N, C-alpha and C positions, 0 to 999 in steps of 0.2 A: 504493500500500500504506500509506503513512504517512497519507494522507487517511482511509482506512478505520480506521486505528489511532486517529486523533484522534476520529473519530465514535463509535467504540466507547466510549471513555472521555469521555463528554460532560460529566460532572461536573467532571473535570479541566480541560476546555476552558473551561467556564463560569467556574470559579473563577479560572483564569488570566486570562481576559478582564476579570473584575471587578477583580482585583488591579492590572492595568495602568491601568484607568480611575481607580481610587481613588488610585493613586500619582500620576497626572497631576493630579487634582483637588487633592490635598494640596500638591503643588509649586506649582500655580497660585495657590491661596489664600495660601500663605506669601509668595510673591514679589509678588503684588498688594498685600498688606499692607505689605511693605517698600517697594516702589516708589511706592506712594501717598504715603508720607511723605517719601521721598528724591527723587522725580521720576525719576531715572535713576542707574545705577551702572555705571561703566566702559563706557559706551555702550549699556547694556541698559536700555530702557524697558519698559513693560508689554507692548506687542505683540511686541517682539523676544524678551522672556523667555518669554512664553507659547508663541511659535513654537518656541523652543529646546526646551522640554520636550515639546511635542507631537511635534516631529520626532524627538527622541531616543527617544521611545516607539516610533515606527514603525521606526527603525533597530534598536532593541533586539530587536524581534520577529523580525528576520532574523539579526542578529549576536548570537546567543546559542547556547550549546551546553552540554548536560549529559552529553556522551558519556563523560566521565571516570567518572561513577557506574556506568554500565553496564559499562565496561571493568574497573573494580575488582571488580564483582560477578562478571563472567565468569571472572576470574583466581582469585578466592577460592572460587567454587563448582565450578570445573573445567569450566564450560560452554565455556571457550575451546577446549578440545580438540575439541568438536563443530564449532565454527565454523572451526577451522583446516583441517579435512579437506575443506571445500567449495571449489570452484574459483573463489573470489572473494577478492580482497585484503581482509583483515580491517579494515584502517584505512579503505580506500575505502568499504567496506560501511557503516561507521558514519557516515562523512562524507555519503554519499548519503542515509542515513536522516535525519540531522539537517537536511540541506538540504531534503528533502521536507517534513518537519514545519514547518520555518521558513517555507517559501514559503507554506504555508497560513495561518499566523498573520500573516505579513506582509501578505498580500492582505486578510485580515479587518481588521487594524488600519488599513490604507490606506483602506478604505471607511469605517471608523468615524471616523477623524480628519479625512479630507477632507470628510466630511459636516459635521463640527464647524466646519471652516474656512468652508465655504459658508454655514452658518447665521450665523456671527459673523465676517464678513470683516474688520471694522475692528480686530479684536483680534490679528491675525496678520500677520507680515511674512515671506514666504518667496519666494526666487528660484526661479521655475518655468521658467527657460530650459532648452532641450533639453540644452545643454552641461552645465549644473550638475546636472541630474537624472542624465545619463549618468555623469558623474564620481562622483556620490554613490553610484550603484548599483555601479560598479566598486569603489569604496572599501569598500562594505558587504561585497562578496564577500571581499576580502582581510582585512577585519576579522573576518569569520566564520572564515576559515582560521587566523588568529592565535589566536583564543580556542578554537577546536576543538583545535588542536595543544597549547595550554597545558593545557587540562583533560584531554586524552587522556594527556599525559605525567604529570600528577599521578595520574591513575587507574592508570597502569602502575606506580606505586610499590608497588602491591599484589603485584608480583613479589618485593618485599623486605620489606614491612611488612604488618601484618595489617589495618589500618584506614585505607586511603588516602583513602576517601571523606570523612573528617573534614577532611583537608587541602584538599579541594575547596571546602568551606564557607568555610574561611579565605581561600582564593584569591578567592572571590566577594565576600567582605567587602572585600578589598583593591581589586578592580577597581571596585566600586561607588563607592568614594571617589575613585579616581585616574583614572577614565575619563570623568568628566563627568556621570554619572547623577544625582548629587545636586546638584552646583553646577557652573556653567561654569568651565573651567580658568583663565579670565582673572582669577578672584577669588583664586587662589592667590598667595602672595608670589612675586615675579619670580624669585628665585634657585631656589625650589622648583619653579616651573613649568618652568624650563630643564631641570632634572633629569628631571621627569616627561615632558617632550617627547622625551627620548632613550629612554624606555622604550616598550614596545609598548602600554601602556594607553590613551593618548589616541587611538590609531588603531582602537580597537574601536567606540566610539560617538560620541565628540566630533568626530572628524575628518569623517566623512560628514555629520554634522549641520551642522558649520561650513561645509562646501561649499555647502549649501543656503541659507545666510544671508549670504554675502558677495556684494558687487556684481560683482566681476570676478575672474577666475582669474589669479593671479600666481605669482611664484617660490615663495611660501610653500606653495602647493598642490603645486607640482612637488617640492619637497623633502619634503613630507609623504608623497607617493606613493612617493618613493624610499625613505624609511625604512620605510614600510608594506610595500612589496614585498620589501625586504631581510629584514625580520622574517619574512614569510610563507615565503620560501625557506629561511631558516636553521632556523625551527621545524619545517617539514615534514621537512627532513633529520634534525634531532634526534629527531623522533618515530619515524621508521623505525629510526634508529640505536639508540635506547633499547629499542624493541620487539624488535629482533633480539637484543640483549644479554639482555633479560628472558626470552626464549624458551629460552635456554640454561639458565636456572635453574628454569624452570617444570616442575612435576610434577603429574600428575593420575592417581592410581592407580585402576584399575578402570573407566575411562571409554573 
């Protein structure tokens, strides 16, 4: 169903694809310019940096969610009433829809960027062992669960305020900076990075990308998964908890 949805709104699909390509090209141009003059920074040379931004684009295509916008719209318009009477869990319904859409974009980006790697193999350094790929895929699922729950909870603020969707834009601006989308987290000051590492943000995009760039799996990855899974469980519980509280306040007259 989500494949059909994507195909219906072809202009949205094309514009989204172009935006991903443009974002990667801008990042590549910027860092090539920097590293040509510096040689390398904190262990990142040109091939490793290009690989980082290429991988993070692939990860982003799966680990992303805009469910909060739809949730806020359902609450404000009263459409939630219609969806609550069907025999399907409301939260799981949106999770399934988001996963369905993301799988399509993930496969599309995978073909697009793997093709880029095959054409320019000397410019990329990626660990393609089965173990690294499997762990990265598992990490991407938990990363999706975290961002889905966070955006869903912000969207549910529409139970109490009139324009929750504006807060979602603020949230996206925050994670763009703190999740490694703009700059690898190694470039943050050490004290700030320690604080960021305790937040859920690095485990959205940076952590799955990092798994694909390291040589061996060590305790760092084990502790990363421990934090990521803990956040996934906690945020899933909070999502259902807040949803049930919000339903007690929800009113939709005439629906």
